C-alpha positions, -999 to 999 in steps of 0.1 A, spaced: -9 384 461 -41 365 464 -73 384 454 -106 377 470 -130 395 446 -141 420 472 -144 454 456 -151 486 475 -158 522 463 -138 551 476 -161 580 488 -157 617 481 -135 621 512 -111 593 501 -125 567 525 -130 530 519 -147 505 541 -127 475 552 -150 444 550 -162 432 584 -148 397 577 -113 412 573 -117 434 604 -128 404 625 -99 382 611 -73 409 619 -90 418 652 -95 455 642 -121 472 664 -138 506 660 -115 535 669 -83 514 666 -55 527 643 -45 511 610 -12 517 592 -14 528 556 17 518 536 25 526 500 41 497 482 52 491 446 21 470 441 -4 494 457 -15 503 492 -12 480 522 -35 484 552 -26 467 585 -35 469 621 -11 493 638 10 478 666 33 503 683 70 494 683 102 510 695 115 534 669 151 526 678 152 488 680 118 475 668 107 458 700 70 456 707 71 451 745 76 475 775 69 506 754 65 542 765 49 568 743 72 597 736 53 623 716 40 604 686 67 577 688 74 548 712 106 537 729 112 505 748 125 503 783 159 491 772 164 520 747 153 545 774 179 531 798 206 534 771 195 570 763 197 579 800 234 568 801 244 590 772 
């Protein structure tokens, strides 16, 4: 993984500021969600993009509780 030399301090509440250059590059705006993923190398942050929990599609989604389902999977579920 390429390092950029940007170092940030974690505050007393466990927060860290994502540099503005990164937020602009990733098109992360205030109040948008980011995904926090634990990897073998450390922690990965990425902009959260909803996806169907059954098939992984990212289009035609409906929010069901805290998850998302695509139109196709909803239709399949209706037939069961």
